[in-house]
C-alpha positions in Angstrom: 5.0 172.5 -48.7 1.9 170.4 -48.6 1.6 166.9 -50.1 -1.5 165.8 -52.0 -4.0 164.0 -49.8 -4.0 160.7 -51.7 -0.2 160.5 -51.4 -0.6 160.4 -47.6 -3.1 157.5 -47.8 -0.7 155.3 -49.9 2.1 155.8 -47.5 0.0 154.6 -44.6 -1.1 151.5 -46.5 2.5 150.7 -47.3 3.5 150.9 -43.6 0.7 148.5 -42.7 1.8 146.0 -45.3 5.4 146.2 -44.2 4.3 145.3 -40.6 2.3 142.3 -41.8 5.2 141.0 -43.8 7.5 141.3 -40.8 4.9 139.4 -38.7 4.6 136.7 -41.3 8.3 136.2 -41.5 8.5 136.0 -37.8 5.8 133.3 -37.7 7.6 131.3 -40.3 10.7 131.2 -38.2 8.9 128.8 -35.7 9.3 125.9 -38.2 13.0 126.0 -38.0 14.3 122.6 -39.3 17.1 122.7 -36.8 14.8 122.6 -33.7 14.8 119.4 -31.4 12.0 116.9 -32.3 9.5 115.5 -29.7 10.8 112.3 -27.9 8.3 109.5 -28.7 10.6 106.5 -28.2 9.6 104.1 -25.3 12.3 103.0 -22.8 13.4 99.4 -22.6 13.7 97.0 -19.6 15.0 93.6 -18.9 14.6 91.6 -15.7 16.7 88.6 -14.7 16.0 86.3 -11.8 12.4 85.5 -12.7 10.7 84.1 -15.7 7.1 84.1 -16.8 5.1 81.4 -15.0 7.9 80.7 -12.6 7.3 79.0 -9.2 9.2 80.9 -6.4 9.4 80.9 -2.7 11.2 82.8 0.1 13.3 85.5 -1.5 14.2 85.9 -5.2 17.0 88.2 -6.3 16.0 90.3 -9.2 18.2 92.4 -11.5 16.4 95.2 -13.3 18.1 96.9 -16.3 16.3 99.8 -17.9 17.5 102.1 -20.8 16.2 104.9 -22.9 17.4 106.9 -25.9 17.4 110.0 -23.7 17.2 109.4 -20.0 15.4 107.1 -17.5 13.3 109.1 -15.1 12.3 106.3 -12.7 11.7 102.5 -12.5 8.8 101.2 -10.4 8.0 97.6 -9.4 4.5 96.5 -8.5 3.1 93.2 -7.3 -0.6 92.7 -7.9 -0.8 96.4 -8.8 0.6 97.5 -5.4 3.9 99.5 -5.6 6.8 97.8 -3.8 9.8 99.9 -4.8 10.6 103.0 -7.0 14.1 103.8 -8.1 15.7 106.6 -10.1 18.6 104.5 -11.2 18.1 102.8 -14.5 19.7 99.6 -13.3 19.6 98.0 -9.8 19.2 94.8 -7.8 16.1 94.0 -5.7 15.4 91.2 -3.3 11.8 90.1 -3.9 10.9 88.8 -0.4 7.6 86.9 -0.7 7.4 86.4 3.0 8.0 90.0 4.0 5.5 91.1 1.3 3.0 88.6 2.8 2.3 87.1 -0.5 -0.1 84.1 -0.2 0.6 80.9 -2.0 -0.8 81.1 -5.5 -0.5 83.2 -8.6 0.7 86.8 -8.6 1.8 89.4 -11.2 5.0 91.4 -11.1 4.8 94.7 -13.1 7.9 96.7 -14.1 7.2 100.3 -15.2 9.9 102.4 -16.7 9.3 106.2 -17.2 11.7 108.3 -19.3 12.3 112.1 -19.1 9.6 112.8 -21.7 7.0 110.9 -19.8 7.0 107.8 -21.9 6.2 104.6 -20.1 7.2 101.0 -20.7 5.3 98.2 -18.8 6.4 94.6 -18.6 4.6 91.9 -16.6 5.6 88.6 -15.2 3.1 86.1 -13.8 4.5 83.8 -11.1 3.3 81.4 -8.5 4.4 81.6 -4.8 4.9 78.3 -3.0 6.2 79.1 0.5 4.3 76.1 1.9 6.6 73.1 1.8 3.8 70.5 2.1 0.0 70.8 2.1 -2.0 67.7 3.2 -5.6 67.4 4.2 -6.1 64.7 6.9 -9.1 62.5 6.4 -11.7 62.6 9.2 -11.2 58.9 9.9 -7.4 58.8 9.4 -6.5 58.2 13.1 -8.2 55.4 14.9 -8.5 54.2 18.5 -6.2 56.7 20.1 -3.6 56.8 17.4 -1.2 59.7 17.1 0.0 61.0 13.7 3.1 62.9 12.8 4.8 64.3 9.7 8.3 65.7 9.5 10.5 67.1 6.8 14.3 66.8 6.8 17.1 68.4 4.7 19.7 66.5 2.6 21.8 65.8 5.7 18.8 64.4 7.7 18.4 67.5 9.9 14.8 68.3 10.8 13.3 71.2 8.9 9.9 71.1 10.5 7.9 68.5 12.5 4.2 68.5 13.2 1.6 66.3 15.0 -1.7 66.3 13.2 -5.3 65.6 14.1 -8.2 64.1 12.1 -9.8 66.5 9.6 -7.0 69.0 9.9 -5.6 71.0 6.9 -1.9 70.7 7.5 0.3 73.4 5.9 4.0 73.0 6.8 6.2 76.1 6.3 9.8 77.0 7.2 10.9 80.4 5.8 14.5 79.7 6.6 14.6 76.6 4.3 15.1 77.6 0.7 15.5 74.2 -0.9 13.1 72.8 -3.5 13.0 69.2 -2.1 13.5 67.3 1.1 12.9 64.0 2.9 9.3 63.5 4.0 8.5 61.1 6.9 5.1 59.9 8.1 4.6 58.3 11.5 1.5 56.8 13.0 1.7 55.5 16.6 -0.9 53.4 18.3 0.6 52.8 21.7 1.9 49.3 20.8 5.5 48.2 20.8 5.7 48.3 17.0 6.6 51.6 15.5 6.4 52.2 11.7 8.0 55.1 9.9 7.8 55.8 6.2 10.2 58.2 4.5 10.3 59.4 0.9 13.4 61.2 -0.5 13.5 64.1 -3.0 9.9 65.2 -2.3 9.2 68.5 -4.0 7.1 71.3 -2.5 3.4 70.8 -3.1 0.5 68.5 -2.0 0.8 65.1 -0.3 -1.5 62.3 0.7 -0.8 60.6 4.1 -0.9 56.9 4.5 -3.2 55.5 7.2 -2.5 52.2 9.0 -5.4 50.7 7.2 -7.3 51.7 4.1 -11.0 51.2 3.8 -12.5 49.7 0.7 -16.1 49.2 -0.4 -17.2 45.7 0.3 -20.9 44.9 0.8 -21.5 41.1 0.4 -25.0 40.0 -0.5 -25.4 37.4 2.2 -25.3 33.6 2.7 -26.6 30.9 0.5 -27.5 27.4 1.6 -26.5 24.8 -0.9 -27.3 21.0 -1.1 -25.7 18.4 -3.4 -26.5 15.1 -5.0 -24.4 12.4 -6.7 -21.6 12.7 -4.3 -18.9 10.1 -5.1 -17.8 8.1 -2.0 -14.2 8.9 -0.8 -14.1 12.1 -2.9 -13.7 15.6 -1.5 -15.3 18.5 -3.3 -14.3 22.2 -2.7 -17.0 24.8 -3.1 -15.8 28.3 -3.9 -17.9 31.5 -4.1 -17.4 35.0 -5.6 -16.8 36.1 -2.0 -13.7 33.7 -1.9 -15.6 31.7 0.7 -14.6 28.0 0.7 -16.5 25.0 2.0 -15.9 21.2 1.7 -18.5 18.7 0.6 -18.4 14.9 0.9 -20.9 12.1 1.7 -20.8 13.1 5.3 -21.5 16.7 4.5 -24.0 17.1 1.7 -25.2 20.6 2.6 -23.2 23.8 3.3 -23.8 27.5 3.8 -21.4 29.9 2.1 -21.3 33.7 1.5 -22.0 35.4 -1.8 -20.7 38.8 -2.9 -23.3 39.3 -5.6 -26.8 37.9 -5.6 -27.2 35.7 -7.5 -23.8 34.4 -8.5 -22.2 31.3 -9.8 -20.5 28.6 -7.7 -17.1 27.2 -8.6 -16.7 23.6 -7.6 -13.6 21.3 -7.9 -13.1 17.7 -6.9 -10.1 15.7 -5.7 -9.8 11.9 -6.3 -6.5 10.1 -6.0 -4.5 13.4 -6.3 -3.7 16.0 -3.7 -4.7 18.7 -6.1 -8.1 19.2 -7.8 -8.5 17.5 -11.1 -11.9 18.6 -12.4 -14.3 21.5 -12.1 -17.8 22.8 -12.6 -19.0 26.4 -12.8 -22.7 26.3 -11.9 -25.7 28.4 -12.9 -26.2 31.4 -10.6 -27.3 30.6 -7.0 -29.1 33.0 -4.7 -28.9 33.9 -1.0 -31.2 32.0 1.3 -32.2 28.3 1.2 -34.3 28.1 -1.9 -31.6 27.0 -4.4 -32.0 23.8 -6.4 -29.7 20.9 -5.6 -26.4 20.8 -7.4 -25.5 17.6 -9.2 -21.8 16.9 -8.4 -21.8 14.4 -11.3 -21.3 17.4 -13.5 -18.0 18.2 -11.9 -16.3 16.5 -14.9 -14.4 19.1 -16.9 -10.6 18.6 -16.5 -8.6 21.4 -15.1 -5.6 22.8 -17.1 -2.3 21.8 -15.5 0.9 23.9 -15.8 4.3 23.0 -14.6 7.1 25.6 -14.2 10.8 24.7 -13.9 12.3 26.6 -10.9 15.8 25.2 -11.1 17.3 28.5 -12.2 15.8 30.6 -9.5 16.7 28.9 -6.2 13.3 29.1 -4.6 13.0 27.0 -1.4 9.4 27.6 -0.2 6.5 30.0 -0.6 3.3 29.9 -2.5 1.3 30.9 -5.6 -2.3 31.9 -5.5 -4.7 32.3 -8.4 -8.0 34.2 -8.4 -10.6 34.0 -11.1 -12.3 37.4 -11.9 -15.8 37.5 -13.2 -15.2 41.1 -14.3 -11.7 42.4 -15.1 -10.5 44.8 -12.4 -13.3 43.8 -9.9 -11.4 42.2 -7.0 -14.4 42.0 -4.7 -16.2 39.7 -7.1 -13.4 37.0 -7.3 -13.1 33.3 -6.9 -10.2 31.4 -5.2 -8.9 29.1 -7.9 -5.7 27.5 -6.4 -2.8 27.8 -4.0 0.4 25.8 -4.4 4.0 25.9 -3.6 7.4 24.8 -5.0 8.5 21.2 -4.7 11.6 19.6 -6.2 12.5 22.7 -8.2 9.1 22.7 -9.8 5.8 24.5 -9.3 2.6 23.0 -10.6 -0.7 24.8 -10.7 -4.2 24.0 -12.1 -6.9 26.4 -13.3 -10.2 26.1 -15.2 -9.0 27.3 -18.6 -11.3 29.9 -20.1 -14.0 29.5 -17.5 -13.2 33.0 -16.2 -12.5 36.0 -18.5 -9.3 36.9 -16.6 -7.1 35.7 -13.7 -5.1 37.5 -11.0 -2.0 35.8 -9.6 -0.3 36.4 -6.3 3.3 35.0 -6.0 5.4 35.0 -2.8 8.5 32.8 -3.0 11.6 32.6 -0.8 15.2 31.7 -1.5 18.5 32.1 0.4 18.8 35.8 1.1 16.0 37.0 -1.0 12.2 37.0 -1.4 10.2 37.5 -4.7 6.7 38.8 -4.9 4.6 39.2 -8.0 1.0 40.4 -8.2 -0.1 40.4 -11.8 -3.2 40.2 -14.0 -3.1 36.8 -15.8 -1.4 33.6 -14.9 1.6 33.5 -12.5 4.9 35.1 -13.5 7.7 33.5 -11.4 10.6 35.3 -13.0 12.5 37.4 -10.4 12.8 41.1 -11.1 16.3 41.5 -12.5 18.3 43.6 -10.0 22.0 44.4 -9.7 22.8 46.1 -6.3 26.0 47.3 -4.7 25.2 49.0 -1.4 27.4 50.4 1.3 25.8 50.6 4.8 27.3 53.1 7.3 24.0 53.9 9.0 22.4 56.4 9.0 24.1 56.8 5.5 23.2 54.4 2.7 25.0 54.7 -0.7 25.9 52.7 -3.7 24.1 51.7 -6.9 20.9 49.7 -7.8 20.2 49.0 -11.4 17.7 47.0 -13.4 15.8 47.8 -16.6 12.3 47.2 -15.2 12.8 48.7 -11.8 10.7 51.8 -11.1 11.9 52.6 -7.6 13.6 51.1 -4.6 12.9 50.9 -0.8 15.2 50.2 2.1 13.7 48.4 5.1 15.5 49.1 8.4 14.3 47.1 11.4 15.8 47.7 14.9 15.8 45.6 18.0 13.0 47.6 19.6 10.4 46.8 16.9 10.9 50.0 14.9 10.3 49.5 11.2 11.5 52.2 8.9 10.9 52.2 5.2 12.9 54.6 3.0 11.8 55.1 -0.6 14.1 56.5 -3.3 15.1 56.3 -7.0 17.1 53.5 -8.5 20.6 54.2 -10.0 23.1 56.1 -7.9 22.0 55.9 -4.3 23.0 58.4 -1.7 20.4 58.7 1.1 20.4 59.1 4.8 18.0 58.0 7.5 16.7 61.3 8.9 17.2 62.3 12.6 14.2 61.9 14.9 12.8 65.4 15.6 12.4 66.6 19.2 8.6 66.1 19.4 9.2 62.4 18.7 12.3 61.7 20.7 10.4 60.2 23.7 8.0 58.3 21.4 10.2 56.7 18.8 13.6 55.1 19.3 15.9 53.7 16.6 18.7 52.4 18.8 19.8 49.0 17.7 22.8 46.8 18.2 22.1 44.7 15.2 19.6 46.3 12.8 18.3 44.4 9.8 18.4 46.2 6.4 16.7 44.9 3.3 16.6 46.3 -0.2 13.3 46.2 -2.1 13.2 46.8 -5.8 9.8 47.5 -7.3 8.2 47.4 -10.8 4.9 49.0 -10.9 3.3 48.4 -14.3 1.6 51.8 -14.6 4.4 53.9 -13.2 7.2 55.9 -14.8 10.1 55.7 -12.3 10.4 57.2 -8.9 8.6 60.4 -10.0 5.7 58.2 -11.0 5.6 56.9 -7.4 5.6 60.4 -5.9 2.9 61.6 -8.3 0.8 58.5 -7.6 0.9 59.2 -3.8 0.1 62.9 -4.2 -3.0 62.1 -6.2 -4.2 59.0 -4.3 -6.9 58.7 -1.6 -4.9 56.5 0.8 -1.2 57.2 0.1 1.2 54.4 -0.1 -1.5 51.9 0.8 -2.7 51.9 -2.8 0.8 50.6 -3.9 0.2 47.1 -2.8 -3.5 47.1 -1.9 -6.2 44.8 -3.2 -5.9 44.3 -6.9 -2.6 46.2 -7.2 -0.2 45.0 -10.0 3.5 45.0 -9.4 6.7 42.8 -9.1 9.1 43.1 -6.2 12.3 41.5 -5.0 13.8 41.8 -1.5 17.5 41.3 -1.1 18.8 40.9 2.5 21.7 43.4 3.0 22.4 42.3 6.5 21.8 39.1 8.5 18.3 39.1 9.9 18.4 39.0 13.7 14.8 37.6 13.5 15.6 35.4 10.5 14.3 32.2 11.9 11.0 33.7 13.0 10.6 35.5 9.7 11.2 32.3 7.8 8.8 30.3 10.0 6.1 33.0 9.6 6.5 32.8 5.8 6.2 29.0 5.9 3.2 29.2 8.1 1.6 31.6 5.7 2.3 29.3 2.8 0.8 26.3 4.7 -2.3 28.3 5.6 -3.0 28.9 1.9 -2.7 32.6 2.3 -5.3 32.6 5.0 -8.4 31.9 2.9 -11.6 31.5 4.8 -12.8 27.9 4.7 -15.5 25.8 6.3 -15.2 22.1 7.4 
């Protein structure tokens, strides 16, 4: 039996459509809602042992903890984009050894990269600073003079030497000790000049960083203009006149000496003149018109020395001062201590101190006080007129050398210093903070054992309390030295302002000579240059 031709065609078309439907249904089965979705979640990571902007040294122990919603494939650590370790564990400990990695001092970046099984990455960065160098100091080209030798050494809390180094002029000193992991230490400076006297200066609790060494002398700019020849008229018989210049150069004028030559700091500059009549102290003054260097100046009429000096009397009965002196300088320009006039020098007498000064003739004054009592010495260097009040200090100190402990308190005290003097002319200064005191005199390192000796049968120990008017405690002292040009010299250098008291903690084996030296200094009027 034969089918019609068109029936055959329809059957073939139906078969094709059936195949297409099956294919379409098969394709639709790829969008099965029960299939697993693609993992797009980033892994997480936390790192302990380091914080952003941390300062680190030696070895830092890190703990890395990564996690992921599926699985952690690997964790990689990089420093400055260089791989240092890769782990397949999601959590682990790692010792970041800055010395072994040869990381230079300065800023670096730690990058933590976590990769999960789907290839997702999580990056986390930490910027940190390496400080493996304990102390960095650049020695001035003119630091050591005339065969001097310079040393710096660091000691731990027990006084044991960490590192000791002899430096040269112009050297960039970088002290390192990989085995030492502490953040602070004792720092001691030594400059030897071959004489019998040896001076050491130690600072406690010095942090890693920069430092400025203290030379035996600090240069300062001082370029005087030259000498001026001065002549005088109307000199009263039997009267002495004192001629003072801005170079603090003094000369005496009377009927037998009507002409003098004195030094000027600035050219021209005024001359400050006082006269004494029936009083041991000056009574009147004159501040002249500016005079110039050379011999062409007009004569000065001493009849114009007729303005009375201002007299002040201070009661000392509550202080116990026995001797010493107070000096007053007149400043032409506040803060300019090169351009200064010597105004007066006087000492205590019968529990009083009297001084005289020319009122408002100078815009400002600078006072230097050095007064002695039984077992103590008071010093005050201040802008303005003299302040004779001792720096209030309460001290209880136990000495079992080399250990020193106790307490030192006082509202205005910024820091303290112990002065240790041995029989062989070794002078050791140890600076530390007020409050609870627990310090040790460091051991002498091997490279100084034959050069410095501290053996003493009867050492003298004195406690100095300091008030620096622009400081904020002991940290203020350390920061001041780090940022200074001449180290500790600038603490009490020309024009410095501070108050200080020294309390004798032991009997002074050189007490008599020290007292006599102080009296000689007082009698010499602080060593001012004068002409007779």
